[in-house]
C-alpha atoms as an extended CHARMM CRD file, in Angstrom:
* protein
*
        52  EXT
         1         1  UNK       CA             77.3930000000      118.2100000000      114.2380000000  PROA      1               0.0000000000
         2         2  UNK       CA             77.9140000000      120.4590000000      111.2340000000  PROA      2               0.0000000000
         3         3  UNK       CA             77.9690000000      119.3490000000      107.6060000000  PROA      3               0.0000000000
         4         4  UNK       CA             81.6910000000      120.1930000000      107.3780000000  PROA      4               0.0000000000
         5         5  UNK       CA             82.6090000000      117.8230000000      110.2240000000  PROA      5               0.0000000000
         6         6  UNK       CA             80.5080000000      115.0960000000      108.6720000000  PROA      6               0.0000000000
         7         7  UNK       CA             82.3750000000      115.5290000000      105.4010000000  PROA      7               0.0000000000
         8         8  UNK       CA             85.7580000000      115.4070000000      107.1280000000  PROA      8               0.0000000000
         9         9  UNK       CA             84.8800000000      112.1560000000      108.8850000000  PROA      9               0.0000000000
        10        10  UNK       CA             83.7740000000      110.5390000000      105.6180000000  PROA      10              0.0000000000
        11        11  UNK       CA             86.3700000000      111.2990000000      102.9440000000  PROA      11              0.0000000000
        12        12  UNK       CA             85.6550000000      110.6880000000       99.2830000000  PROA      12              0.0000000000
        13        13  UNK       CA             85.9310000000      106.9940000000       98.3450000000  PROA      13              0.0000000000
        14        14  UNK       CA             88.7880000000      107.6480000000       95.8880000000  PROA      14              0.0000000000
        15        15  UNK       CA             90.6670000000      109.7010000000       98.4610000000  PROA      15              0.0000000000
        16        16  UNK       CA             90.2460000000      106.9810000000      101.0680000000  PROA      16              0.0000000000
        17        17  UNK       CA             91.6550000000      104.2350000000       98.8250000000  PROA      17              0.0000000000
        18        18  UNK       CA             94.6030000000      106.4590000000       97.8880000000  PROA      18              0.0000000000
        19        19  UNK       CA             95.3610000000      106.9780000000      101.5990000000  PROA      19              0.0000000000
        20        20  UNK       CA             95.1310000000      103.2390000000      102.2730000000  PROA      20              0.0000000000
        21        21  UNK       CA             97.4100000000      102.5280000000       99.3200000000  PROA      21              0.0000000000
        22        22  UNK       CA             99.9690000000      105.0330000000      100.6190000000  PROA      22              0.0000000000
        23        23  UNK       CA             99.7810000000      103.5410000000      104.1170000000  PROA      23              0.0000000000
        24        24  UNK       CA            100.3200000000      100.0520000000      102.7410000000  PROA      24              0.0000000000
        25        25  UNK       CA            103.3020000000      101.2150000000      100.6540000000  PROA      25              0.0000000000
        26        26  UNK       CA            104.7560000000      103.0390000000      103.6680000000  PROA      26              0.0000000000
        27        27  UNK       CA            104.2940000000       99.9930000000      105.8990000000  PROA      27              0.0000000000
        28        28  UNK       CA            106.0130000000       97.7290000000      103.3590000000  PROA      28              0.0000000000
        29        29  UNK       CA            108.9230000000      100.1800000000      103.0570000000  PROA      29              0.0000000000
        30        30  UNK       CA            109.2450000000      100.3420000000      106.8470000000  PROA      30              0.0000000000
        31        31  UNK       CA            109.3710000000       96.5380000000      107.1020000000  PROA      31              0.0000000000
        32        32  UNK       CA            112.0640000000       96.3920000000      104.4020000000  PROA      32              0.0000000000
        33        33  UNK       CA            114.1320000000       99.0930000000      106.1190000000  PROA      33              0.0000000000
        34        34  UNK       CA            113.9030000000       97.3790000000      109.5240000000  PROA      34              0.0000000000
        35        35  UNK       CA            114.8070000000       94.0450000000      107.9250000000  PROA      35              0.0000000000
        36        36  UNK       CA            117.8160000000       95.6020000000      106.1650000000  PROA      36              0.0000000000
        37        37  UNK       CA            118.9880000000       97.2560000000      109.4040000000  PROA      37              0.0000000000
        38        38  UNK       CA            118.6830000000       93.9320000000      111.1960000000  PROA      38              0.0000000000
        39        39  UNK       CA            120.7860000000       92.1730000000      108.5690000000  PROA      39              0.0000000000
        40        40  UNK       CA            123.3450000000       94.9840000000      108.6470000000  PROA      40              0.0000000000
        41        41  UNK       CA            123.6930000000       94.8690000000      112.4370000000  PROA      41              0.0000000000
        42        42  UNK       CA            124.0400000000       91.0660000000      112.3460000000  PROA      42              0.0000000000
        43        43  UNK       CA            126.7840000000       91.3710000000      109.7060000000  PROA      43              0.0000000000
        44        44  UNK       CA            128.6280000000       93.9730000000      111.8030000000  PROA      44              0.0000000000
        45        45  UNK       CA            128.2670000000       91.8080000000      114.9070000000  PROA      45              0.0000000000
        46        46  UNK       CA            129.5820000000       88.7360000000      113.0480000000  PROA      46              0.0000000000
        47        47  UNK       CA            132.5140000000       90.7310000000      111.6890000000  PROA      47              0.0000000000
        48        48  UNK       CA            133.4020000000       91.9980000000      115.1690000000  PROA      48              0.0000000000
        49        49  UNK       CA            133.1020000000       88.5030000000      116.6440000000  PROA      49              0.0000000000
        50        50  UNK       CA            135.3620000000       86.9540000000      114.0030000000  PROA      50              0.0000000000
        51        51  UNK       CA            137.8740000000       89.8110000000      114.2230000000  PROA      51              0.0000000000
        52        52  UNK       CA            138.4310000000       89.4920000000      117.9690000000  PROA      52              0.0000000000
């Protein structure tokens, strides 16, 4: 294994934490979006049910 590959597998500590922070932020955003879509679809469903 070359030195370059070794370096790629072990990123700099600061870089690694930044990536983890971004992943966590992205995951939280995804959960919020899915939750909002769920609420929206329930509201639409309720509106349709009450309308008919």
